[in-house]
C-alpha positions as CSV (number, residue, x, y, z in Angstrom):
1,X,0.0,0.0,0.0
2,X,3.0,2.4,0.2
3,X,2.8,3.0,-3.5
4,X,-0.9,3.8,-3.3
5,X,-0.4,6.3,-0.5
6,X,2.6,7.8,-2.2
7,X,4.5,7.9,1.1
8,X,2.1,10.3,2.7
9,X,1.6,8.0,5.6
10,X,5.2,8.8,6.5
11,X,4.9,12.5,6.2
12,X,6.7,13.2,9.5
13,X,9.6,11.0,8.6
14,X,9.8,12.6,5.2
15,X,10.0,16.1,6.7
16,X,12.7,14.9,9.2
17,X,14.7,13.2,6.5
18,X,13.7,14.8,3.2
19,X,16.5,13.2,1.2
20,X,15.9,9.7,2.4
21,X,14.4,7.6,-0.4
22,X,10.7,6.8,0.1
23,X,11.3,3.1,0.2
24,X,13.2,3.5,3.5
25,X,10.7,5.7,5.3
26,X,8.9,2.6,6.7
27,X,12.2,1.4,8.3
28,X,12.7,4.6,10.2
29,X,9.1,5.1,11.3
30,X,9.5,3.0,14.5
31,X,12.6,5.1,15.4
32,X,10.7,8.3,15.0
33,X,7.7,7.1,17.0
34,X,10.0,6.0,19.8
35,X,11.9,9.4,19.7
36,X,8.5,11.2,20.0
37,X,7.4,9.0,22.8
38,X,10.7,9.6,24.7
39,X,10.3,13.4,24.4
40,X,6.6,13.4,25.0
41,X,5.9,14.7,21.5
42,X,2.6,13.9,19.7
43,X,2.8,11.5,16.8
44,X,-0.5,11.5,15.0
45,X,-1.2,8.3,13.2
46,X,-4.7,7.6,11.8
47,X,-6.4,5.0,9.7
48,X,-6.6,5.3,5.9
49,X,-10.3,6.2,6.2
50,X,-9.8,8.8,8.9
51,X,-6.9,10.4,6.9
52,X,-9.2,10.8,3.9
53,X,-12.0,12.3,6.0
54,X,-9.5,14.8,7.5
55,X,-8.2,15.7,4.1
56,X,-11.7,16.3,2.7
57,X,-12.6,18.4,5.7
58,X,-9.5,20.5,5.2
59,X,-10.2,21.0,1.5
60,X,-13.8,21.9,2.3
61,X,-12.7,24.5,4.9
62,X,-10.2,26.0,2.4
63,X,-12.9,26.2,-0.3
64,X,-15.3,27.9,2.0
65,X,-12.7,30.4,3.1
66,X,-11.7,31.1,-0.5
67,X,-15.3,31.7,-1.5
68,X,-15.8,34.2,1.4
69,X,-16.0,37.5,-0.4
70,X,-16.5,39.6,2.7
71,X,-12.7,39.7,3.3
72,X,-11.2,41.6,0.3
73,X,-7.6,40.6,1.2
74,X,-7.6,36.9,1.4
75,X,-5.9,35.7,4.6
76,X,-7.1,32.2,4.8
77,X,-5.8,28.6,4.2
78,X,-5.6,29.3,0.4
79,X,-3.6,32.5,1.0
80,X,-1.3,30.6,3.4
81,X,-0.8,27.8,1.0
82,X,0.1,30.1,-1.9
83,X,2.4,32.3,0.2
84,X,4.3,29.6,2.1
85,X,8.0,30.0,1.9
86,X,9.6,26.8,3.1
């Protein structure tokens, strides 16, 4: 299923090790989880269904904010996504 998800189920690992090939992200996932546990950091891991529900809710929220014409200068999720410098 890693191919189907495109590695998105290992997003934390990818951002910690951006140059690590995607095929190795599953191997370091337990190490990252343990490190988070050691330092009392949250490590959010949800099911495939829940991840899709969360994604749809976020996209819906962004669409509603983008459609809001009462704010002439858009400062919403869409604005943040377009103007992110990372």
